[in-house]
C-alpha positions as CSV (number, residue, x, y, z in Angstrom):
1,M,12.6,5.9,-41.2
2,K,11.3,6.7,-37.7
3,F,10.7,3.5,-36.9
4,F,13.5,2.0,-38.1
5,L,15.2,4.6,-35.7
6,N,12.9,4.1,-32.8
7,R,13.5,0.4,-32.5
8,Y,17.1,1.0,-32.9
9,L,16.9,2.9,-29.0
10,I,14.3,1.5,-28.0
11,C,17.4,-1.7,-28.0
12,L,20.2,0.4,-27.1
13,L,18.6,1.4,-23.9
14,I,17.6,-2.6,-23.0
15,I,21.6,-2.5,-23.9
16,F,22.8,-0.3,-21.4
17,V,20.4,0.0,-18.5
18,Y,22.0,-2.6,-15.7
19,F,24.8,-1.4,-13.7
20,P,26.9,-3.3,-11.3
21,V,25.4,-4.4,-8.4
22,A,27.1,-5.1,-5.1
23,E,28.8,-2.5,-2.3
24,N,29.4,-4.3,0.6
25,G,26.9,-7.4,0.0
26,S,23.5,-4.4,0.1
27,P,21.1,-4.8,-2.3
28,K,21.8,-2.2,-4.7
29,P,19.4,-1.2,-7.9
30,T,20.2,-2.7,-10.6
31,S,19.6,-0.7,-13.3
32,S,18.8,2.8,-14.5
33,L,14.8,1.8,-13.9
34,S,15.0,2.0,-9.8
35,F,12.6,4.4,-9.4
36,I,9.7,1.9,-10.4
37,V,8.0,0.4,-7.4
38,S,6.4,-3.0,-6.8
39,I,2.7,-2.1,-4.2
40,Q,2.3,-4.9,-2.6
41,M,-1.0,-6.2,-0.2
42,N,-0.1,-9.5,2.0
43,R,3.8,-8.9,-0.1
44,L,2.2,-10.4,-2.8
45,H,2.6,-7.4,-6.3
46,I,-0.7,-5.7,-7.3
47,C,-0.3,-2.9,-8.8
48,T,3.1,-0.8,-10.5
49,G,4.3,2.8,-9.2
50,V,7.0,5.0,-9.5
51,L,9.3,7.0,-7.1
52,I,9.0,10.4,-6.7
53,T,11.0,11.8,-3.7
54,D,12.8,9.2,-1.2
55,K,9.6,8.5,0.2
56,I,6.3,9.4,-1.6
57,V,5.2,7.3,-4.4
58,L,3.1,7.8,-7.1
59,T,0.8,4.5,-8.6
60,A,-3.5,4.4,-10.3
61,G,-5.9,6.3,-7.7
62,H,-7.9,2.5,-8.0
63,C,-4.8,0.3,-7.4
64,L,-5.2,2.3,-3.6
65,S,-9.2,2.8,-3.1
66,G,-9.8,-0.4,-1.6
67,I,-6.8,-0.3,1.3
68,K,-7.3,0.0,4.6
69,D,-5.2,-2.2,7.0
70,L,-2.0,0.1,6.0
71,E,-0.1,-2.7,7.5
72,S,-0.7,-5.1,4.8
73,L,0.5,-3.3,2.0
74,T,4.8,-2.2,1.1
75,I,6.9,-1.5,-1.6
76,Q,9.1,-3.4,-3.2
77,P,12.0,-1.6,-4.0
78,N,13.6,-1.7,-7.8
79,Y,17.3,-3.3,-6.8
80,D,17.7,-5.5,-10.0
81,D,14.3,-5.3,-11.8
82,T,12.0,-8.3,-10.8
83,I,9.2,-9.2,-7.9
84,H,11.8,-11.0,-4.8
85,S,9.2,-14.2,-2.9
86,P,7.6,-12.8,0.0
87,A,10.1,-15.4,1.8
88,D,13.0,-12.8,0.3
89,Q,15.4,-10.4,2.3
90,N,15.5,-8.0,0.2
91,K,13.9,-4.9,2.2
92,R,9.8,-4.0,1.7
93,Y,9.1,-0.4,3.6
94,G,5.8,0.2,5.0
95,A,3.6,2.7,4.4
96,R,3.1,5.7,6.1
97,N,-0.3,7.1,4.9
98,K,-1.8,6.5,2.3
99,T,-4.5,9.6,-0.1
100,V,-6.3,9.6,-3.9
101,H,-7.3,12.0,-5.3
102,P,-10.6,13.9,-4.4
103,N,-11.9,13.1,-8.0
104,M,-11.1,9.3,-7.7
105,K,-13.2,8.0,-10.4
106,Q,-13.0,10.7,-12.9
107,L,-10.1,8.9,-14.9
108,N,-8.4,12.1,-15.4
109,H,-8.3,12.1,-11.7
110,D,-7.4,8.1,-11.7
111,I,-4.8,8.6,-8.7
112,G,-2.7,8.4,-6.0
113,L,0.7,8.6,-3.3
114,I,2.0,6.6,-1.1
115,E,3.7,7.7,2.3
116,L,6.2,5.3,3.2
117,N,7.6,5.0,7.1
118,E,11.0,5.8,5.9
119,K,13.2,7.6,3.4
120,V,14.1,4.9,0.4
121,A,16.7,7.1,-1.9
122,E,19.5,8.0,0.5
123,V,20.1,4.4,1.6
124,N,19.4,2.0,-0.8
125,G,20.9,4.4,-3.9
126,V,17.3,4.6,-5.5
127,K,16.9,7.2,-7.9
128,A,13.3,9.1,-7.7
129,L,12.4,10.0,-10.6
130,P,10.9,13.9,-11.8
131,L,7.6,14.5,-12.8
132,S,6.5,15.9,-15.9
133,N,3.8,19.2,-15.9
134,L,3.8,18.3,-20.4
135,T,0.1,18.1,-22.1
136,N,0.2,16.1,-25.2
137,D,-0.1,19.1,-27.2
138,E,3.2,19.7,-25.9
139,I,4.7,16.1,-25.9
140,H,6.3,15.3,-29.9
141,E,5.7,12.6,-31.9
142,D,9.2,11.8,-32.0
143,D,9.6,11.7,-28.2
144,F,10.8,9.0,-27.2
145,L,9.0,7.1,-24.6
146,I,9.0,3.8,-22.1
147,M,6.3,2.5,-19.8
148,A,7.5,-0.3,-17.1
149,A,6.2,-2.8,-15.3
150,W,5.1,-6.2,-13.8
151,G,2.3,-7.9,-14.2
152,Y,0.6,-10.5,-15.8
153,T,1.4,-12.0,-18.7
154,R,-1.6,-13.6,-21.6
155,N,-1.4,-17.5,-20.1
156,W,-1.6,-15.8,-16.9
157,K,1.2,-16.3,-15.1
158,F,2.8,-14.1,-13.2
159,T,6.6,-12.4,-13.9
160,T,9.0,-11.9,-12.1
161,K,11.0,-10.2,-14.4
162,L,10.6,-6.3,-15.5
163,S,9.8,-5.3,-18.4
164,L,9.8,-2.3,-20.8
165,A,7.2,-1.9,-23.5
166,Q,8.3,1.7,-25.9
167,I,4.7,4.1,-26.3
168,K,3.3,6.1,-28.9
169,L,0.9,8.8,-28.1
170,L,-2.8,8.0,-30.0
171,E,-5.4,11.0,-30.4
172,N,-8.1,10.4,-28.5
173,K,-11.3,9.2,-30.2
174,K,-9.0,6.4,-30.8
175,C,-9.0,5.5,-27.2
176,V,-13.3,6.6,-27.4
177,K,-13.6,4.0,-29.5
178,R,-12.7,1.3,-28.1
179,F,-13.7,1.7,-25.1
180,K,-17.3,3.4,-24.9
181,V,-15.9,6.7,-23.1
182,R,-15.1,9.7,-23.4
183,P,-11.8,11.0,-22.0
184,G,-10.9,15.0,-22.4
185,N,-7.8,16.4,-23.3
186,E,-5.9,15.4,-19.7
187,I,-6.1,11.7,-20.7
188,I,-3.2,9.9,-22.5
189,C,-4.9,7.5,-25.3
190,A,-2.2,5.7,-26.0
191,M,-0.7,1.3,-27.2
192,S,2.8,0.0,-26.7
193,Y,4.8,-2.1,-29.1
194,H,4.9,-5.7,-29.4
195,T,2.7,-6.4,-25.7
196,K,0.2,-6.4,-24.1
197,I,-1.4,-5.0,-21.0
198,C,-3.0,-7.0,-18.1
199,R,-3.5,-8.1,-14.7
200,G,-0.9,-6.1,-12.7
201,D,0.3,-3.5,-14.4
202,G,-1.6,-1.2,-13.6
203,G,-0.4,2.5,-12.6
204,A,3.0,1.4,-15.3
205,P,4.3,4.6,-14.9
206,I,5.2,6.0,-18.3
207,F,7.7,8.5,-18.7
208,R,9.7,10.1,-21.7
209,Y,13.9,9.3,-21.7
210,D,17.0,11.2,-23.8
211,P,18.9,8.7,-24.8
212,L,21.2,11.5,-25.3
213,T,21.5,12.8,-22.0
214,G,20.1,9.3,-19.6
215,E,18.1,11.8,-18.1
216,K,14.0,10.4,-17.4
217,E,10.5,11.7,-16.6
218,V,6.8,11.0,-16.4
219,I,4.5,12.0,-17.7
220,G,1.4,9.4,-17.2
221,L,0.1,6.7,-15.0
222,L,-1.9,3.6,-16.9
223,I,-4.6,2.9,-15.3
224,Y,-7.3,1.1,-18.4
225,A,-7.4,-1.6,-20.7
226,T,-9.3,-4.7,-21.5
227,I,-8.7,-6.9,-18.9
228,H,-8.2,-11.0,-21.2
229,C,-4.2,-9.5,-21.5
230,K,-4.7,-8.5,-25.7
231,A,-4.4,-4.5,-24.8
232,D,-1.9,-2.7,-26.9
233,M,-4.4,0.2,-25.6
234,F,-4.9,1.5,-23.1
235,I,-6.3,4.7,-21.7
236,A,-3.5,6.6,-19.0
237,V,-4.0,10.0,-16.8
238,Q,-2.1,12.4,-17.4
239,V,0.1,13.8,-14.2
240,S,0.4,17.3,-15.4
241,S,-3.2,17.7,-14.9
242,N,-3.0,16.6,-11.5
243,Y,0.9,17.4,-11.1
244,D,-0.7,20.8,-8.3
245,W,-3.1,18.5,-6.6
246,I,1.1,16.3,-6.2
247,K,3.1,19.1,-5.4
248,N,0.2,19.9,-2.8
249,S,0.1,16.5,-1.6
250,I,4.2,16.4,-1.0
251,E,4.3,19.6,0.7
252,Y,1.4,18.4,3.3
253,T,2.6,14.7,3.8
254,N,6.3,16.8,4.7
255,E,5.0,20.1,7.6
């Protein structure tokens, strides 16, 4: 019965996720998931991220660790659930700075931030997503969890449409067995219903959604799965275990 109700709720979410489009001809987000962003190198998608302030993007640290040329790094906000072609006129934002957690090589700290060169929320109506400080033990079994990402499909074709997946949390020992790693309690072990994890999904936010109030908060970011586009189980970095570092980094950029 609980599974049926969850399936029913996700259908409602998808049905009501869209809003009116145009205002004075300028690009406006048409989705209630406007906080999702495409992280791009030379205008080509490499990872998914989430806007957590009007000019700060949160994503997986490994998405940023190898980038040395900030001029080639751009962010496309989610105007209409679509990644537009490199020649498209939809506004992209440049990166003023990027930073990764000093202990990024540990799975529980595979997290990074991008500071944009200008604010996007106030100008284009793109809304930031609040951070959650909840631990795994504080997330209830019947909480409604969603992951949103752009990425490749199982036949290795890139999809320009944003994909949604309902998420279920698992015991960490299941990820230990599947991936031969030993994550601590600060790691989220999870699976997605009817959706496979693939290239380009890295950094995808997992957010808790209240269908009654519409409130959302990000609890984790996808960081690890198999590379063959067949994975339904994955590891996510927990926002709460990096909460202080994120907040301190944001305060530093505001100085």
